[in-house]
C-alpha positions in Angstrom: -46.7 0.7 -23.8 -44.3 -1.6 -25.6 -43.3 1.3 -27.8 -42.6 3.5 -24.8 -40.5 0.7 -23.2 -38.5 0.3 -26.4 -37.8 4.0 -26.4 -36.8 4.2 -22.8 -34.7 1.0 -22.6 -31.5 2.5 -24.3 -31.6 5.5 -22.0 -31.9 3.2 -18.9 -29.0 1.0 -20.1 -26.8 4.1 -20.7 -27.8 5.5 -17.2 -26.9 2.2 -15.6 -23.5 2.1 -17.3 -22.8 5.7 -16.2 -23.8 4.9 -12.7 -21.4 1.9 -12.6 -18.5 4.0 -14.1 -18.9 6.7 -11.4 -17.5 4.3 -8.8 -14.2 3.9 -10.7 -11.3 5.9 -9.4 -8.9 8.0 -11.4 -5.8 5.9 -11.8 -2.5 7.7 -11.9 0.3 6.1 -14.0 3.6 6.7 -12.2 6.2 8.6 -14.2 9.7 7.3 -14.5 11.0 10.0 -12.1 8.3 9.2 -9.5 8.9 5.4 -9.7 12.6 6.1 -9.3 12.0 8.2 -6.2 9.8 5.5 -4.6 12.3 2.8 -5.6 15.4 4.7 -4.4 15.8 2.8 -1.1 15.3 -0.6 -2.8 18.1 0.1 -5.2 20.4 0.3 -2.2 18.8 -2.6 -0.3 21.8 -4.9 -0.9 24.7 -2.6 -1.8 23.6 0.1 0.7 21.8 -1.4 3.6 24.1 -4.5 4.0 27.3 -2.5 3.8 26.3 0.8 5.3 26.5 0.6 9.1 24.9 4.0 9.7 21.7 3.6 11.8 20.3 6.8 10.5 19.9 5.9 6.9 16.7 3.7 7.0 13.5 3.8 9.0 12.5 0.2 9.9 14.5 -2.8 11.0 13.9 -5.6 8.5 11.7 -7.7 10.8 9.3 -4.8 11.4 9.2 -3.9 7.7 8.4 -7.5 6.8 5.7 -7.7 9.5 4.0 -4.6 8.3 4.3 -5.8 4.7 2.6 -9.1 5.7 -0.3 -7.4 7.4 -0.8 -5.0 4.6 -0.9 -7.8 2.1 -3.4 -9.8 4.1 -5.6 -6.6 4.4 -5.2 -6.0 0.7 -6.4 -9.5 -0.1 -9.3 -9.1 2.4 -10.3 -5.9 0.5 -10.1 -7.7 -2.8 -12.6 -10.2 -1.4 -15.2 -7.6 -0.7 -14.6 -5.1 -3.5 -14.1 -7.6 -6.4 -15.5 -10.9 -5.1 -14.4 -14.1 -3.4 -12.5 -15.3 -6.5 -10.2 -12.2 -6.2 -9.1 -12.4 -2.6 -9.2 -14.0 0.8 -11.5 -12.9 3.7 -9.9 -12.3 7.1 -11.6 -13.4 10.2 -10.2 -10.4 12.1 -9.0 -7.5 9.8 -8.9 -5.1 12.8 -6.2 -7.4 14.3 -3.9 -6.8 11.3 -4.3 -3.0 11.6 -3.5 -3.4 15.3 -0.3 -5.3 14.6 0.8 -2.5 12.3 -0.1 0.1 14.9 1.8 -1.8 17.6 5.0 -1.6 15.5 4.6 2.1 14.6 4.0 2.8 18.3 7.4 1.4 19.3 9.6 4.0 21.0 12.2 3.8 18.3 9.7 4.9 15.7 7.7 7.3 17.9 10.8 9.2 18.7 12.0 9.4 15.1 11.5 13.1 14.3 13.7 12.9 11.2 11.0 10.9 9.4 8.0 12.5 11.1 6.4 13.4 7.7 6.5 9.8 6.6 5.0 8.5 9.8 2.2 11.1 9.8 1.4 10.2 6.2 1.4 6.5 6.9 -0.8 6.8 10.0 -3.3 9.0 8.1 -3.5 6.5 5.3 -3.9 3.5 7.7 -6.7 5.4 9.5 -8.5 6.1 6.3 -8.0 2.5 5.1 -9.3 1.1 8.4 -12.4 3.4 8.2 -13.1 2.4 4.6 -12.2 -1.3 4.9 -14.2 -3.4 2.4 -14.9 -0.4 0.2 -13.1 0.7 -2.9 -11.3 3.7 -1.3 -9.9 1.5 1.5 -8.9 -1.1 -1.0 -7.0 1.4 -3.2 -5.0 2.7 -0.3 -4.1 -0.8 0.9 -3.2 -1.7 -2.7 -0.8 1.2 -3.0 0.8 0.7 0.4 1.4 -3.0 -0.2 2.6 -2.8 -3.8 4.5 0.6 -3.9 5.8 1.1 -0.3 6.1 -2.1 1.8 7.5 -4.4 -0.9 10.9 -5.4 -2.0 10.1 -5.1 -5.7 7.8 -2.6 -7.4 5.9 -4.4 -10.1 2.8 -2.3 -10.1 3.3 1.0 -12.0 -0.1 2.4 -11.3 -1.2 4.4 -8.3 -4.8 3.7 -7.4 -5.3 6.2 -4.5 -4.1 9.6 -3.3 -2.2 8.0 -0.4 -0.2 10.6 1.4 2.6 8.0 2.1 3.2 7.7 -1.7 3.5 11.5 -2.0 6.1 11.6 0.8 8.0 8.8 -1.0 8.0 10.7 -4.2 9.2 13.9 -2.6 11.8 12.5 -0.2 12.7 9.1 -1.6 13.2 7.8 2.0 14.9 4.5 2.5 12.7 2.3 4.7 15.0 -0.6 5.7 18.0 -0.3 8.0 20.3 -2.7 9.6 19.7 -3.2 13.4 23.2 -4.1 14.6 22.3 -3.5 18.2 19.6 -6.2 18.2 21.7 -8.5 16.0 19.1 -8.4 13.3 20.4 -8.7 9.8 18.3 -7.8 6.7 16.9 -11.0 5.2 17.5 -11.9 1.6 15.0 -10.4 -0.8 11.8 -12.3 -1.0 10.3 -13.2 -4.4 8.1 -10.5 -5.9 4.5 -10.7 -4.8 2.1 -11.5 -7.6 -1.0 -9.3 -7.5 -4.1 -10.0 -9.4 -5.0 -7.2 -11.9 -8.1 -5.1 -11.1 -11.1 -6.4 -12.9 
């Protein structure tokens, strides 16, 4: 019996390792061209957005952009808590409330009637719906990670794409600028906030 156990043990260990590795996602490293496309609107954040008075250049007023970024970051940290453990993130009491805050912004008439950027909004809504459905799981975490570190951020520090988020694909293809100056509401773009520090994936 001991001999049989000693023979089977290496196979069981290898099987366990393979089972754990199955859950890991394929990670895509962004090429220089893709990162430049995603980063295009940020390069003009000061020179372009502050000086350019055209209301058709960007998508979101700065306040809405920042509110979405804050909710996504909180959801990302919540996901870290469940996927990687309490030492990696902070649990939210009401994650659905953060999704609802984002939806409330996207449902504003100014964004609902924006046909020029319809592809971006459709992709973002799809990614948010999938992240909401998969909240607390690896897939939901990866989508929230990409949205918070590659799209709704002032500075791209993360060069890896963890999910197949449709929003990222639209950013790569179109290089849309997300922030505009809302002169009608008297809202001026805020100064750039310090870069967010994200814990590396375990």
